[in-house]
A tleap script that builds the chain and sets N, CA, C and O, in Angstrom:
source leaprc.protein.ff14SB
mol = sequence {
  NMET ALA LYS SER LEU LEU ILE ILE SER ARG
  GLN ALA PRO TRP ASN GLY PRO SER ALA ARG
  GLU ALA LEU ASP ILE ALA LEU ALA GLY GLY
  ALA PHE ASP LEU PRO LEU GLY MET LEU PHE
  LEU ASP ASP GLY VAL PHE GLN LEU ALA PRO
  GLY GLN GLN PRO THR ALA VAL GLN GLN LYS
  ASN LEU ALA ALA ASN LEU GLN ALA LEU PRO
  MET PHE GLY VAL GLU GLU LEU PHE ALA CYS
  SER HIE SER LEU THR ARG ARG GLY VAL ALA
  ALA ILE PRO TRP ARG CYS ARG CYS LYS CYS
  TRP MET THR ARG PRO LEU PRO CARG
}
set mol.1.N position { 4.632 -57.536 43.006 }
set mol.1.CA position { 6.061 -57.739 43.093 }
set mol.1.C position { 6.763 -56.682 42.238 }
set mol.1.O position { 6.432 -56.489 41.068 }
set mol.2.N position { 7.711 -56.023 42.830 }
set mol.2.CA position { 8.460 -54.982 42.126 }
set mol.2.C position { 9.449 -55.613 41.153 }
set mol.2.O position { 10.085 -56.622 41.458 }
set mol.3.N position { 9.564 -55.014 40.001 }
set mol.3.CA position { 10.542 -55.489 39.021 }
set mol.3.C position { 11.888 -54.882 39.347 }
set mol.3.O position { 11.974 -53.769 39.866 }
set mol.4.N position { 12.935 -55.622 39.039 }
set mol.4.CA position { 14.281 -55.117 39.282 }
set mol.4.C position { 15.065 -55.141 37.984 }
set mol.4.O position { 14.651 -55.744 36.993 }
set mol.5.N position { 16.195 -54.478 38.013 }
set mol.5.CA position { 17.026 -54.315 36.829 }
set mol.5.C position { 18.455 -54.672 37.174 }
set mol.5.O position { 18.960 -54.279 38.225 }
set mol.6.N position { 19.104 -55.407 36.306 }
set mol.6.CA position { 20.524 -55.715 36.459 }
set mol.6.C position { 21.269 -55.047 35.311 }
set mol.6.O position { 21.013 -55.334 34.142 }
set mol.7.N position { 22.181 -54.164 35.649 }
set mol.7.CA position { 23.001 -53.484 34.644 }
set mol.7.C position { 24.298 -54.249 34.521 }
set mol.7.O position { 25.008 -54.444 35.508 }
set mol.8.N position { 24.609 -54.682 33.319 }
set mol.8.CA position { 25.818 -55.463 33.070 }
set mol.8.C position { 26.849 -54.558 32.423 }
set mol.8.O position { 26.607 -53.973 31.368 }
set mol.9.N position { 27.992 -54.451 33.065 }
set mol.9.CA position { 29.078 -53.619 32.549 }
set mol.9.C position { 30.212 -54.535 32.094 }
set mol.9.O position { 30.865 -55.182 32.912 }
set mol.10.N position { 30.437 -54.582 30.782 }
set mol.10.CA position { 31.435 -55.490 30.205 }
set mol.10.C position { 32.635 -54.754 29.615 }
set mol.10.O position { 33.552 -55.392 29.096 }
set mol.11.N position { 32.644 -53.435 29.685 }
set mol.11.CA position { 33.705 -52.659 29.046 }
set mol.11.C position { 34.692 -52.123 30.076 }
set mol.11.O position { 34.312 -51.745 31.184 }
set mol.12.N position { 35.957 -52.097 29.692 }
set mol.12.CA position { 36.988 -51.508 30.548 }
set mol.12.C position { 36.725 -50.010 30.678 }
set mol.12.O position { 36.153 -49.406 29.770 }
set mol.13.N position { 37.130 -49.407 31.788 }
set mol.13.CA position { 36.836 -47.989 32.003 }
set mol.13.C position { 37.510 -47.061 30.999 }
set mol.13.O position { 37.063 -45.929 30.820 }
set mol.14.N position { 38.558 -47.507 30.351 }
set mol.14.CA position { 39.289 -46.660 29.401 }
set mol.14.C position { 38.929 -46.983 27.949 }
set mol.14.O position { 39.553 -46.460 27.026 }
set mol.15.N position { 37.935 -47.836 27.744 }
set mol.15.CA position { 37.575 -48.280 26.402 }
set mol.15.C position { 36.305 -47.578 25.918 }
set mol.15.O position { 35.342 -48.232 25.516 }
set mol.16.N position { 36.308 -46.270 25.957 }
set mol.16.CA position { 35.157 -45.505 25.501 }
set mol.16.C position { 34.201 -45.175 26.638 }
set mol.16.O position { 34.524 -45.393 27.806 }
set mol.17.N position { 33.025 -44.651 26.302 }
set mol.17.CA position { 32.105 -44.150 27.324 }
set mol.17.C position { 31.180 -45.202 27.942 }
set mol.17.O position { 30.417 -44.869 28.849 }
set mol.18.N position { 31.219 -46.443 27.490 }
set mol.18.CA position { 30.245 -47.443 27.945 }
set mol.18.C position { 30.261 -47.673 29.445 }
set mol.18.O position { 29.198 -47.758 30.061 }
set mol.19.N position { 31.436 -47.775 30.049 }
set mol.19.CA position { 31.529 -48.018 31.490 }
set mol.19.C position { 30.934 -46.843 32.271 }
set mol.19.O position { 30.189 -47.042 33.229 }
set mol.20.N position { 31.264 -45.643 31.861 }
set mol.20.CA position { 30.737 -44.455 32.534 }
set mol.20.C position { 29.223 -44.366 32.365 }
set mol.20.O position { 28.515 -44.014 33.309 }
set mol.21.N position { 28.727 -44.678 31.185 }
set mol.21.CA position { 27.291 -44.616 30.940 }
set mol.21.C position { 26.534 -45.649 31.768 }
set mol.21.O position { 25.439 -45.364 32.254 }
set mol.22.N position { 27.099 -46.844 31.937 }
set mol.22.CA position { 26.461 -47.866 32.771 }
set mol.22.C position { 26.373 -47.387 34.218 }
set mol.22.O position { 25.349 -47.578 34.875 }
set mol.23.N position { 27.439 -46.767 34.714 }
set mol.23.CA position { 27.417 -46.227 36.074 }
set mol.23.C position { 26.412 -45.088 36.201 }
set mol.23.O position { 25.710 -44.990 37.208 }
set mol.24.N position { 26.337 -44.232 35.195 }
set mol.24.CA position { 25.380 -43.128 35.219 }
set mol.24.C position { 23.939 -43.647 35.259 }
set mol.24.O position { 23.095 -43.091 35.962 }
set mol.25.N position { 23.663 -44.710 34.506 }
set mol.25.CA position { 22.326 -45.307 34.509 }
set mol.25.C position { 22.009 -45.873 35.889 }
set mol.25.O position { 20.898 -45.711 36.393 }
set mol.26.N position { 22.986 -46.534 36.494 }
set mol.26.CA position { 22.789 -47.105 37.836 }
set mol.26.C position { 22.531 -45.997 38.856 }
set mol.26.O position { 21.641 -46.123 39.697 }
set mol.27.N position { 23.295 -44.926 38.785 }
set mol.27.CA position { 23.103 -43.820 39.725 }
set mol.27.C position { 21.743 -43.147 39.521 }
set mol.27.O position { 21.076 -42.793 40.493 }
set mol.28.N position { 21.338 -42.973 38.281 }
set mol.28.CA position { 20.036 -42.356 37.997 }
set mol.28.C position { 18.907 -43.256 38.485 }
set mol.28.O position { 17.946 -42.780 39.089 }
set mol.29.N position { 19.020 -44.550 38.225 }
set mol.29.CA position { 17.998 -45.477 38.693 }
set mol.29.C position { 17.919 -45.514 40.204 }
set mol.29.O position { 16.829 -45.567 40.773 }
set mol.30.N position { 19.069 -45.485 40.855 }
set mol.30.CA position { 19.101 -45.465 42.315 }
set mol.30.C position { 18.481 -44.203 42.874 }
set mol.30.O position { 17.827 -44.240 43.916 }
set mol.31.N position { 18.679 -43.090 42.196 }
set mol.31.CA position { 18.098 -41.824 42.652 }
set mol.31.C position { 16.569 -41.865 42.620 }
set mol.31.O position { 15.911 -41.153 43.378 }
set mol.32.N position { 16.006 -42.699 41.740 }
set mol.32.CA position { 14.552 -42.848 41.656 }
set mol.32.C position { 14.063 -44.094 42.384 }
set mol.32.O position { 12.947 -44.561 42.155 }
set mol.33.N position { 14.906 -44.625 43.262 }
set mol.33.CA position { 14.566 -45.785 44.096 }
set mol.33.C position { 14.174 -47.024 43.302 }
set mol.33.O position { 13.352 -47.815 43.764 }
set mol.34.N position { 14.746 -47.204 42.120 }
set mol.34.CA position { 14.502 -48.426 41.367 }
set mol.34.C position { 15.352 -49.546 41.968 }
set mol.34.O position { 16.526 -49.324 42.264 }
set mol.35.N position { 14.800 -50.723 42.154 }
set mol.35.CA position { 15.609 -51.833 42.654 }
set mol.35.C position { 16.519 -52.340 41.528 }
set mol.35.O position { 16.051 -52.925 40.551 }
set mol.36.N position { 17.801 -52.110 41.682 }
set mol.36.CA position { 18.728 -52.533 40.638 }
set mol.36.C position { 20.061 -52.948 41.228 }
set mol.36.O position { 20.392 -52.641 42.373 }
set mol.37.N position { 20.802 -53.649 40.411 }
set mol.37.CA position { 22.136 -54.084 40.776 }
set mol.37.C position { 23.049 -53.941 39.572 }
set mol.37.O position { 22.599 -53.641 38.466 }
set mol.38.N position { 24.327 -54.159 39.798 }
set mol.38.CA position { 25.311 -54.087 38.709 }
set mol.38.C position { 26.137 -55.347 38.707 }
set mol.38.O position { 26.514 -55.863 39.758 }
set mol.39.N position { 26.418 -55.840 37.508 }
set mol.39.CA position { 27.291 -56.983 37.312 }
set mol.39.C position { 28.487 -56.528 36.495 }
set mol.39.O position { 28.328 -56.012 35.388 }
set mol.40.N position { 29.679 -56.718 37.033 }
set mol.40.CA position { 30.919 -56.408 36.324 }
set mol.40.C position { 31.414 -57.713 35.717 }
set mol.40.O position { 31.741 -58.658 36.434 }
set mol.41.N position { 31.466 -57.755 34.402 }
set mol.41.CA position { 31.744 -58.978 33.665 }
set mol.41.C position { 32.807 -58.697 32.604 }
set mol.41.O position { 32.903 -57.577 32.102 }
set mol.42.N position { 33.587 -59.688 32.270 }
set mol.42.CA position { 34.638 -59.567 31.267 }
set mol.42.C position { 35.556 -58.390 31.610 }
set mol.42.O position { 36.005 -58.280 32.751 }
set mol.43.N position { 35.842 -57.509 30.645 }
set mol.43.CA position { 36.740 -56.378 30.913 }
set mol.43.C position { 36.129 -55.355 31.867 }
set mol.43.O position { 36.834 -54.465 32.342 }
set mol.44.N position { 34.843 -55.462 32.152 }
set mol.44.CA position { 34.197 -54.571 33.103 }
set mol.44.C position { 34.780 -54.679 34.505 }
set mol.44.O position { 34.662 -53.739 35.290 }
set mol.45.N position { 35.411 -55.814 34.838 }
set mol.45.CA position { 36.005 -55.958 36.173 }
set mol.45.C position { 37.194 -55.024 36.355 }
set mol.45.O position { 37.598 -54.758 37.487 }
set mol.46.N position { 37.757 -54.524 35.267 }
set mol.46.CA position { 38.860 -53.565 35.393 }
set mol.46.C position { 38.406 -52.274 36.082 }
set mol.46.O position { 39.238 -51.532 36.604 }
set mol.47.N position { 37.106 -51.999 36.089 }
set mol.47.CA position { 36.599 -50.836 36.817 }
set mol.47.C position { 36.835 -50.972 38.311 }
set mol.47.O position { 36.878 -49.972 39.028 }
set mol.48.N position { 36.989 -52.206 38.787 }
set mol.48.CA position { 37.188 -52.475 40.209 }
set mol.48.C position { 38.657 -52.517 40.603 }
set mol.48.O position { 38.978 -52.589 41.789 }
set mol.49.N position { 39.549 -52.472 39.621 }
set mol.49.CA position { 40.989 -52.602 39.889 }
set mol.49.C position { 41.544 -51.349 40.565 }
set mol.49.O position { 41.167 -50.227 40.225 }
set mol.50.N position { 42.442 -51.555 41.522 }
set mol.50.CA position { 43.059 -50.403 42.191 }
set mol.50.C position { 44.140 -49.756 41.318 }
set mol.50.O position { 44.642 -50.366 40.375 }
set mol.51.N position { 44.479 -48.529 41.649 }
set mol.51.CA position { 45.614 -47.840 41.032 }
set mol.51.C position { 45.430 -47.432 39.590 }
set mol.51.O position { 46.405 -47.372 38.841 }
set mol.52.N position { 44.228 -47.156 39.186 }
set mol.52.CA position { 44.008 -46.734 37.807 }
set mol.52.C position { 44.452 -45.291 37.611 }
set mol.52.O position { 44.366 -44.477 38.531 }
set mol.53.N position { 44.920 -44.983 36.422 }
set mol.53.CA position { 45.334 -43.635 36.071 }
set mol.53.C position { 44.595 -43.210 34.802 }
set mol.53.O position { 45.179 -43.197 33.719 }
set mol.54.N position { 43.329 -42.868 34.932 }
set mol.54.CA position { 42.525 -42.577 33.744 }
set mol.54.C position { 42.973 -41.332 32.992 }
set mol.54.O position { 42.746 -41.230 31.786 }
set mol.55.N position { 43.604 -40.387 33.676 }
set mol.55.CA position { 44.026 -39.177 32.975 }
set mol.55.C position { 45.134 -39.470 31.967 }
set mol.55.O position { 45.329 -38.710 31.019 }
set mol.56.N position { 45.853 -40.561 32.167 }
set mol.56.CA position { 46.910 -40.927 31.216 }
set mol.56.C position { 46.341 -41.268 29.844 }
set mol.56.O position { 47.031 -41.131 28.834 }
set mol.57.N position { 45.089 -41.712 29.802 }
set mol.57.CA position { 44.438 -42.020 28.532 }
set mol.57.C position { 43.251 -41.082 28.274 }
set mol.57.O position { 42.339 -41.399 27.510 }
set mol.58.N position { 43.293 -39.929 28.928 }
set mol.58.CA position { 42.296 -38.867 28.764 }
set mol.58.C position { 40.871 -39.354 29.018 }
set mol.58.O position { 39.957 -39.071 28.243 }
set mol.59.N position { 40.695 -40.093 30.117 }
set mol.59.CA position { 39.380 -40.566 30.521 }
set mol.59.C position { 39.045 -40.027 31.905 }
set mol.59.O position { 39.932 -39.606 32.648 }
set mol.60.N position { 37.782 -40.042 32.240 }
set mol.60.CA position { 37.315 -39.588 33.544 }
set mol.60.C position { 37.531 -40.690 34.583 }
set mol.60.O position { 37.368 -41.874 34.289 }
set mol.61.N position { 37.898 -40.286 35.797 }
set mol.61.CA position { 38.066 -41.235 36.885 }
set mol.61.C position { 36.684 -41.681 37.373 }
set mol.61.O position { 35.869 -40.853 37.779 }
set mol.62.N position { 36.428 -42.986 37.331 }
set mol.62.CA position { 35.130 -43.517 37.705 }
set mol.62.C position { 35.051 -43.944 39.166 }
set mol.62.O position { 33.999 -44.397 39.618 }
set mol.63.N position { 36.144 -43.807 39.910 }
set mol.63.CA position { 36.172 -44.267 41.303 }
set mol.63.C position { 35.104 -43.572 42.145 }
set mol.63.O position { 34.461 -44.220 42.971 }
set mol.64.N position { 34.906 -42.295 41.960 }
set mol.64.CA position { 33.905 -41.562 42.740 }
set mol.64.C position { 32.494 -42.079 42.432 }
set mol.64.O position { 31.668 -42.201 43.337 }
set mol.65.N position { 32.220 -42.380 41.162 }
set mol.65.CA position { 30.919 -42.922 40.795 }
set mol.65.C position { 30.696 -44.288 41.438 }
set mol.65.O position { 29.603 -44.577 41.926 }
set mol.66.N position { 31.717 -45.116 41.439 }
set mol.66.CA position { 31.609 -46.439 42.052 }
set mol.66.C position { 31.345 -46.327 43.550 }
set mol.66.O position { 30.519 -47.053 44.102 }
set mol.67.N position { 32.050 -45.418 44.192 }
set mol.67.CA position { 31.883 -45.242 45.629 }
set mol.67.C position { 30.514 -44.667 45.971 }
set mol.67.O position { 30.017 -44.875 47.078 }
set mol.68.N position { 29.901 -43.950 45.042 }
set mol.68.CA position { 28.601 -43.329 45.293 }
set mol.68.C position { 27.434 -44.303 45.131 }
set mol.68.O position { 26.326 -44.002 45.575 }
set mol.69.N position { 27.651 -45.441 44.518 }
set mol.69.CA position { 26.548 -46.372 44.268 }
set mol.69.C position { 25.750 -46.713 45.525 }
set mol.69.O position { 24.523 -46.620 45.493 }
set mol.70.N position { 26.391 -47.106 46.634 }
set mol.70.CA position { 25.601 -47.419 47.832 }
set mol.70.C position { 24.815 -46.226 48.383 }
set mol.70.O position { 23.743 -46.409 48.958 }
set mol.71.N position { 25.330 -45.023 48.215 }
set mol.71.CA position { 24.606 -43.835 48.682 }
set mol.71.C position { 23.327 -43.618 47.883 }
set mol.71.O position { 22.387 -42.988 48.370 }
set mol.72.N position { 23.288 -44.139 46.653 }
set mol.72.CA position { 22.110 -44.018 45.803 }
set mol.72.C position { 21.229 -45.255 45.885 }
set mol.72.O position { 20.278 -45.400 45.118 }
set mol.73.N position { 21.548 -46.144 46.818 }
set mol.73.CA position { 20.728 -47.335 47.021 }
set mol.73.C position { 21.098 -48.515 46.154 }
set mol.73.O position { 20.384 -49.517 46.144 }
set mol.74.N position { 22.203 -48.422 45.421 }
set mol.74.CA position { 22.650 -49.530 44.582 }
set mol.74.C position { 23.668 -50.327 45.388 }
set mol.74.O position { 24.861 -50.022 45.382 }
set mol.75.N position { 23.184 -51.347 46.077 }
set mol.75.CA position { 24.056 -52.117 46.952 }
set mol.75.C position { 24.307 -53.524 46.446 }
set mol.75.O position { 25.179 -54.221 46.966 }
set mol.76.N position { 23.562 -53.949 45.448 }
set mol.76.CA position { 23.762 -55.273 44.882 }
set mol.76.C position { 24.786 -55.171 43.754 }
set mol.76.O position { 24.439 -54.917 42.601 }
set mol.77.N position { 26.044 -55.372 44.109 }
set mol.77.CA position { 27.132 -55.325 43.138 }
set mol.77.C position { 27.710 -56.723 43.004 }
set mol.77.O position { 28.035 -57.376 43.996 }
set mol.78.N position { 27.833 -57.168 41.773 }
set mol.78.CA position { 28.327 -58.509 41.498 }
set mol.78.C position { 29.538 -58.417 40.586 }
set mol.78.O position { 29.626 -57.529 39.738 }
set mol.79.N position { 30.461 -59.336 40.766 }
set mol.79.CA position { 31.635 -59.424 39.893 }
set mol.79.C position { 31.830 -60.883 39.526 }
set mol.79.O position { 31.763 -61.760 40.387 }
set mol.80.N position { 32.068 -61.142 38.264 }
set mol.80.CA position { 32.282 -62.499 37.788 }
set mol.80.C position { 33.651 -62.977 38.276 }
set mol.80.O position { 34.674 -62.376 37.947 }
set mol.81.N position { 33.670 -64.045 39.053 }
set mol.81.CA position { 34.938 -64.529 39.604 }
set mol.81.C position { 35.878 -65.001 38.503 }
set mol.81.O position { 37.093 -64.837 38.616 }
set mol.82.N position { 35.336 -65.581 37.450 }
set mol.82.CA position { 36.183 -66.006 36.326 }
set mol.82.C position { 36.855 -64.798 35.674 }
set mol.82.O position { 38.047 -64.839 35.366 }
set mol.83.N position { 36.103 -63.739 35.466 }
set mol.83.CA position { 36.667 -62.525 34.861 }
set mol.83.C position { 37.718 -61.895 35.760 }
set mol.83.O position { 38.759 -61.449 35.280 }
set mol.84.N position { 37.452 -61.857 37.069 }
set mol.84.CA position { 38.424 -61.297 38.024 }
set mol.84.C position { 39.738 -62.081 37.977 }
set mol.84.O position { 40.818 -61.495 37.897 }
set mol.85.N position { 39.633 -63.395 38.027 }
set mol.85.CA position { 40.825 -64.244 38.036 }
set mol.85.C position { 41.574 -64.145 36.721 }
set mol.85.O position { 42.796 -63.998 36.708 }
set mol.86.N position { 40.857 -64.222 35.627 }
set mol.86.CA position { 41.494 -64.214 34.305 }
set mol.86.C position { 42.232 -62.898 34.031 }
set mol.86.O position { 43.230 -62.880 33.311 }
set mol.87.N position { 41.738 -61.809 34.604 }
set mol.87.CA position { 42.349 -60.496 34.361 }
set mol.87.C position { 43.241 -60.043 35.507 }
set mol.87.O position { 43.774 -58.934 35.471 }
set mol.88.N position { 43.409 -60.870 36.510 }
set mol.88.CA position { 44.332 -60.561 37.604 }
set mol.88.C position { 43.851 -59.458 38.533 }
set mol.88.O position { 44.665 -58.783 39.163 }
set mol.89.N position { 42.543 -59.265 38.628 }
set mol.89.CA position { 41.993 -58.260 39.531 }
set mol.89.C position { 41.646 -58.978 40.831 }
set mol.89.O position { 40.678 -59.735 40.894 }
set mol.90.N position { 42.441 -58.733 41.860 }
set mol.90.CA position { 42.238 -59.455 43.116 }
set mol.90.C position { 41.681 -58.556 44.212 }
set mol.90.O position { 40.780 -58.958 44.949 }
set mol.91.N position { 42.204 -57.358 44.322 }
set mol.91.CA position { 41.816 -56.466 45.417 }
set mol.91.C position { 40.873 -55.389 44.909 }
set mol.91.O position { 41.059 -54.842 43.823 }
set mol.92.N position { 39.870 -55.099 45.703 }
set mol.92.CA position { 38.945 -54.019 45.390 }
set mol.92.C position { 39.221 -52.906 46.397 }
set mol.92.O position { 39.017 -53.108 47.594 }
set mol.93.N position { 39.681 -51.733 45.945 }
set mol.93.CA position { 40.178 -50.710 46.850 }
set mol.93.C position { 39.126 -49.997 47.686 }
set mol.93.O position { 39.461 -49.457 48.740 }
set mol.94.N position { 37.890 -49.975 47.266 }
set mol.94.CA position { 36.881 -49.235 48.004 }
set mol.94.C position { 35.943 -50.217 48.667 }
set mol.94.O position { 35.864 -51.388 48.296 }
set mol.95.N position { 35.241 -49.713 49.649 }
set mol.95.CA position { 34.341 -50.578 50.422 }
set mol.95.C position { 33.151 -50.965 49.556 }
set mol.95.O position { 32.282 -50.146 49.257 }
set mol.96.N position { 33.135 -52.194 49.174 }
set mol.96.CA position { 32.107 -52.698 48.277 }
set mol.96.C position { 31.711 -54.083 48.742 }
set mol.96.O position { 32.537 -54.860 49.220 }
set mol.97.N position { 30.463 -54.367 48.595 }
set mol.97.CA position { 30.003 -55.710 48.934 }
set mol.97.C position { 29.892 -56.536 47.666 }
set mol.97.O position { 28.854 -57.145 47.403 }
set mol.98.N position { 30.946 -56.557 46.890 }
set mol.98.CA position { 30.906 -57.335 45.654 }
set mol.98.C position { 30.789 -58.812 45.990 }
set mol.98.O position { 31.488 -59.336 46.858 }
set mol.99.N position { 29.913 -59.444 45.298 }
set mol.99.CA position { 29.726 -60.874 45.454 }
set mol.99.C position { 30.336 -61.541 44.233 }
set mol.99.O position { 30.017 -61.189 43.098 }
set mol.100.N position { 31.193 -62.484 44.468 }
set mol.100.CA position { 31.768 -63.197 43.325 }
set mol.100.C position { 30.695 -64.121 42.764 }
set mol.100.O position { 30.204 -65.020 43.448 }
set mol.101.N position { 30.358 -63.890 41.558 }
set mol.101.CA position { 29.279 -64.588 40.904 }
set mol.101.C position { 29.826 -65.316 39.694 }
set mol.101.O position { 30.671 -64.777 38.979 }
set mol.102.N position { 29.383 -66.469 39.464 }
set mol.102.CA position { 29.785 -67.318 38.336 }
set mol.102.C position { 31.209 -67.836 38.512 }
set mol.102.O position { 32.119 -67.105 38.900 }
set mol.103.N position { 31.359 -69.056 38.228 }
set mol.103.CA position { 32.690 -69.655 38.292 }
set mol.103.C position { 33.172 -70.105 36.926 }
set mol.103.O position { 34.306 -70.566 36.794 }
set mol.104.N position { 32.349 -69.982 35.928 }
set mol.104.CA position { 32.775 -70.330 34.568 }
set mol.104.C position { 32.332 -69.241 33.606 }
set mol.104.O position { 31.393 -68.501 33.902 }
set mol.105.N position { 32.992 -69.130 32.457 }
set mol.105.CA position { 32.628 -68.059 31.527 }
set mol.105.C position { 31.276 -68.302 30.865 }
set mol.105.O position { 30.837 -69.443 30.719 }
set mol.106.N position { 30.638 -67.234 30.474 }
set mol.106.CA position { 29.397 -67.342 29.711 }
set mol.106.C position { 29.717 -67.762 28.297 }
set mol.106.O position { 30.772 -67.400 27.775 }
set mol.107.N position { 28.829 -68.521 27.652 }
set mol.107.CA position { 29.064 -68.834 26.243 }
set mol.107.C position { 28.926 -67.592 25.394 }
set mol.107.O position { 28.093 -66.733 25.683 }
set mol.108.N position { 29.698 -67.485 24.389 }
set mol.108.CA position { 29.656 -66.308 23.488 }
set mol.108.C position { 28.676 -66.537 22.370 }
set mol.108.O position { 28.500 -65.668 21.515 }
savepdb mol mol.pdb
quit
């Protein structure tokens, strides 16, 4: 049985390099045909929000990386429904098969 990896992204795209690094790890793993998925949790769901202006805060636009995930074989994308609702992220602008996962917050 092949082992799989779930990358959890909890940081907003403008809150330092963590969001970009999580996407880079997913893309690298996909390039080597590793079975993996991504979970957008807490402020990480802001990566899925439409209309971002990353240059206003001197950050790189992550939309291209997100759109490239399926091309690299990363098709298991999950988003915490509680995080989406709590942060007002309703629409996902790019074609993604995000599955709303979890209906309650994780304990801290």
